[in-house]
C-alpha positions in Angstrom: 72.4 82.4 82.6 75.1 81.4 85.0 75.6 77.6 84.5 77.7 77.2 87.7 75.4 78.9 90.1 73.5 76.8 92.7 70.0 76.4 91.6 67.1 77.1 94.0 64.4 74.5 93.8 60.9 75.2 95.1 58.7 72.3 96.2 54.9 72.8 96.7 53.7 70.3 99.3 50.6 69.1 97.4 47.7 67.3 99.2 48.6 67.1 102.9 46.6 63.9 103.5 48.2 62.0 100.7 51.7 60.5 100.2 53.0 63.9 99.2 54.9 64.7 102.4 56.2 61.1 102.6 57.8 61.3 99.1 59.2 64.8 99.8 60.7 63.8 103.2 62.1 60.6 101.8 63.7 62.4 98.9 65.3 64.9 101.2 66.9 62.2 103.3 69.8 62.3 100.8 71.7 65.4 102.1 73.9 65.3 98.9 71.1 67.4 97.4 72.4 70.3 99.5 75.6 70.2 97.4 73.5 70.4 94.2 70.8 72.9 94.9 69.0 75.0 97.5 65.6 73.5 98.5 62.6 75.6 99.6 59.5 73.7 100.6 56.2 75.6 100.5 54.2 73.9 103.2 54.2 73.5 106.9 57.0 72.5 109.3 54.3 71.2 111.7 52.6 69.0 109.2 56.0 67.8 108.0 56.9 66.9 111.6 53.5 65.0 112.1 54.1 62.9 109.0 57.7 62.2 110.2 56.4 61.0 113.5 53.5 58.9 112.2 55.7 57.0 109.7 58.8 57.1 112.0 60.9 58.7 109.3 64.4 60.2 109.9 63.9 63.7 111.2 64.7 66.6 108.8 65.6 69.8 110.6 64.0 72.4 108.4 65.2 76.0 108.4 61.9 77.9 108.7 62.0 81.1 106.6 59.6 83.9 105.6 61.0 84.4 102.1 62.9 82.3 99.6 65.6 85.0 99.7 66.3 83.9 103.2 67.1 80.3 102.2 70.2 78.7 103.6 72.5 76.5 101.5 73.4 74.1 104.3 69.9 73.3 105.4 66.6 72.4 103.8 64.3 75.3 104.0 60.5 75.6 104.5 58.0 78.5 104.2 54.9 78.0 106.2 51.9 78.8 103.9 49.0 77.2 105.9 47.4 78.0 109.2 48.9 76.4 112.3 45.6 74.7 113.1 45.2 73.1 109.6 43.8 69.6 110.3 45.4 66.4 109.0 43.1 63.5 108.0 45.6 61.2 106.4 44.2 59.1 103.6 41.1 61.3 103.2 40.1 63.9 100.7 39.1 67.1 102.5 38.4 70.7 101.6 41.0 71.8 104.1 43.7 69.7 102.2 42.6 71.3 98.9 42.9 74.8 100.4 46.4 74.0 101.8 47.5 72.6 98.4 46.4 75.7 96.6 48.0 78.0 99.1 51.4 76.3 98.6 51.1 76.2 94.9 50.0 79.9 94.6 52.9 81.1 96.8 55.4 79.0 94.9 54.3 80.2 91.5 54.4 83.8 92.7 58.0 83.3 93.8 58.9 81.5 90.5 57.6 84.5 88.5 59.5 86.8 90.8 62.8 84.9 90.3 63.0 84.0 94.0 63.2 80.3 93.0 64.6 79.0 89.7 62.5 75.9 89.2 59.3 74.4 90.7 58.6 70.8 91.7 54.9 70.1 92.6 53.8 67.3 94.8 50.6 65.6 93.9 47.2 67.3 94.4 43.7 66.0 94.4 42.0 67.6 91.4 38.6 67.5 93.1 39.3 69.0 96.5 41.6 71.8 95.2 38.8 73.1 93.0 37.5 76.5 94.1 36.7 79.9 92.7 40.5 80.5 92.6 41.4 77.1 91.1 39.0 76.2 88.2 41.5 74.1 86.2 41.6 70.3 85.5 45.1 70.1 86.9 48.5 71.6 87.5 49.4 71.9 83.8 46.4 74.1 82.9 46.8 76.2 86.0 50.5 76.8 85.3 49.8 77.6 81.7 47.3 80.2 82.8 49.7 81.6 85.5 53.0 81.4 83.6 52.2 81.4 79.9 49.5 81.8 77.4 46.7 79.5 76.3 48.2 76.8 74.0 51.7 77.2 75.3 52.0 74.3 77.7 52.8 70.8 76.6 52.6 67.9 79.1 55.6 65.5 78.7 56.1 62.4 80.7 59.9 61.8 81.0 62.2 58.9 81.8 65.6 57.8 80.5 63.9 55.3 78.2 60.8 57.2 77.0 59.4 60.7 76.6 55.7 60.9 75.8 53.9 64.2 75.1 50.1 64.7 74.8 48.0 66.6 72.3 45.1 66.7 74.7 45.5 66.4 78.4 42.7 66.3 81.0 39.6 65.9 78.7 36.8 63.4 79.0 37.2 60.7 76.3 34.0 61.8 74.6 35.6 65.3 73.9 39.0 64.1 72.7 38.2 63.6 69.0 36.5 67.0 68.6 39.6 68.7 70.1 42.2 67.0 68.0 42.7 69.3 65.0 45.3 69.5 62.3 46.6 72.8 63.7 46.8 71.5 67.3 48.6 68.3 66.3 51.2 70.2 64.2 51.7 72.8 67.0 52.2 69.9 69.5 54.8 68.3 67.2 56.7 71.6 66.9 56.6 72.2 70.7 57.8 68.7 71.4 60.7 69.1 69.0 61.7 72.4 70.5 61.5 70.9 74.0 63.6 67.9 73.1 66.3 70.3 71.7 66.3 73.0 74.4 65.3 71.0 77.5 67.0 67.7 76.8 69.9 68.6 74.5 68.8 66.4 71.6 70.1 68.0 68.4 67.9 66.4 65.8 65.2 64.6 67.6 63.1 61.8 66.0 59.4 62.1 66.9 56.8 59.4 66.5 53.1 60.4 66.3 50.4 58.0 67.4 47.1 57.6 65.6 43.8 58.8 67.0 41.7 55.8 65.8 42.6 52.1 66.3 44.7 50.6 63.5 45.2 54.2 62.1 41.6 54.0 61.0 42.0 50.9 58.7 41.8 53.0 55.5 38.6 54.6 56.7 36.8 51.5 57.9 37.2 52.6 61.6 37.7 56.3 61.1 39.0 59.1 58.9 40.7 61.3 61.5 44.2 60.0 61.0 44.0 60.4 57.2 42.3 63.8 57.3 43.9 65.3 60.4 46.9 63.6 61.9 48.8 62.6 58.7 48.4 66.1 57.1 49.7 67.6 60.4 52.7 65.4 60.2 53.3 66.4 56.6 53.0 70.1 57.7 55.7 69.6 60.4 57.9 67.7 58.0 57.8 70.6 55.6 59.3 72.6 58.4 62.2 70.2 58.6 61.0 68.3 61.7 61.9 64.6 61.8 58.5 63.2 62.6 56.9 60.0 61.5 53.6 58.2 61.7 50.8 58.0 62.5 51.4 54.7 64.3 48.8 52.5 66.0 49.5 52.8 69.7 49.2 49.1 70.6 51.6 47.8 67.9 53.9 50.7 68.4 54.5 50.0 72.1 54.0 46.3 71.9 56.7 45.9 69.3 59.2 48.1 71.2 59.3 50.6 68.3 59.3 53.5 70.8 63.0 52.7 71.5 63.8 54.1 68.0 62.5 57.6 68.8 63.5 60.5 71.0 59.9 61.5 71.7 56.4 60.2 71.2 53.3 62.3 70.7 50.1 60.7 71.9 46.6 62.0 71.1 45.1 61.7 74.6 45.9 61.1 78.3 45.6 57.3 78.8 47.0 56.5 75.3 50.3 58.0 76.3 50.4 57.6 80.1 49.4 53.9 80.4 52.3 52.6 78.4 54.6 55.2 79.8 54.0 54.2 83.4 54.4 50.5 82.6 57.7 51.1 80.8 59.1 53.8 83.1 58.0 52.3 86.4 58.9 54.4 89.4 61.5 56.6 87.6 59.1 58.6 85.5 58.3 62.3 86.0 55.9 64.8 84.6 57.3 67.9 82.9 55.4 71.0 81.7 57.2 72.1 78.5 56.5 75.2 76.5 56.6 77.7 79.4 59.3 80.2 80.3 59.8 78.4 83.6 60.7 74.9 84.6 58.2 72.8 86.4 58.3 69.1 87.1 56.4 66.7 89.3 56.3 63.0 90.2 54.2 60.9 87.7 51.9 59.5 90.4 48.9 60.8 92.3 47.8 61.2 95.9 47.6 57.4 96.6 45.4 57.8 99.7 45.2 54.0 100.1 48.9 53.9 101.3 49.1 57.4 102.8 50.8 57.4 106.2 51.9 53.8 105.9 55.5 54.4 104.9 55.1 52.5 101.7 55.4 55.2 99.1 58.4 55.1 96.8 60.2 58.5 96.6 62.1 57.8 93.3 59.7 59.8 91.1 59.9 62.8 93.5 63.7 62.5 93.7 63.9 62.3 89.9 61.6 65.3 89.5 64.0 67.4 91.5 67.0 66.2 89.5 65.2 66.6 86.1 64.2 70.1 87.0 67.8 71.0 87.6 69.0 69.3 84.5 66.3 70.9 82.3 67.1 74.4 83.8 70.8 73.9 82.9 70.0 72.5 79.5 67.9 75.5 78.6 70.8 77.7 79.6 73.3 75.8 77.4 70.8 75.9 74.5 70.2 79.6 74.9 74.0 80.3 74.9 74.5 78.0 71.9 71.8 79.6 69.8 72.4 83.2 70.7 73.7 85.4 67.9 74.6 82.6 65.6 77.3 83.4 63.0 75.8 84.5 59.6 76.3 81.7 57.1 78.6 82.5 54.2 79.0 80.7 50.9 82.7 80.2 50.2 84.3 79.2 46.9 85.2 75.5 47.1 88.9 75.2 47.8 89.3 78.9 48.7 89.1 80.9 51.9 87.9 83.9 50.1 84.3 85.1 49.9 82.7 84.7 46.4 82.9 87.7 44.2 79.7 89.7 43.6 78.1 89.0 40.3 78.5 91.9 37.9 75.4 93.6 36.9 74.2 93.2 33.3 73.3 96.8 33.2 
């Protein structure tokens, strides 16, 4: 991988009636991005212009292209992926908006697989209106795993400078969480988190904290046995593979005491257990990263926010950080691949000598 090359970032426009275009447009107001990467938005220049006009944002003169290969380095580029008459209903969830979101996502993923873009940043979607016979997934993560990897490959990690939280289960109803948390899945999640911290974030020997499934780590079986019978053995399995992982820790005390600051990554058992403290601690700087896939995908850590759509109130920091993080992770993977390719075979030398040890003589 060429580390000095200009990285091409694809951005799918998400839900057109949400704050998605607002955060994209505001993030692109900083033209210094053009020095760092080439930007290709998968969306609609007409819809972008309408959002710009409604919120009186600075005009961004997009270069309209047919293919990512036609992208210019001195302009922000856009590929029109929706019909010209696609209707806007800002602040409303509509079937049209769901179709437009999927059209952009599908085209961007196709180009990512083909190598026409290097990384993908996805603006927020509405998980209800995007559902169709073509999109039957609970969210971006599961769709990308199906399109770009294999079942069980993807690991959702929420990322900020202060905290990185990964999830064992993602978009599951709470009543289904316990039945899906297995010893094998917990161990696999620990191993995937460790690999991501090394390859994607350049942390040589990451320390990982694993949260408990039950309150108070089950209180010695009074509240539950899952942590003693599933989570703790999974941690022991990972430790046997030289992973620096610890726990299980009760989530309330772990975050309340600030213990998270002592670790490079945290593994939560389910969605809200990890995302609630993450968003409180990370604020507007956090992003969502899909680890475990052969491609880099990030997104803002917020949703569609229909209640403030079109009002000019959305904060673009998470979208901007998602772009920067995608570039950083792409480069980190390249450095890691170079550093771990064809490692020198380890040799045992005589202490105090630069000569190889003599072969032992056979007793025969």
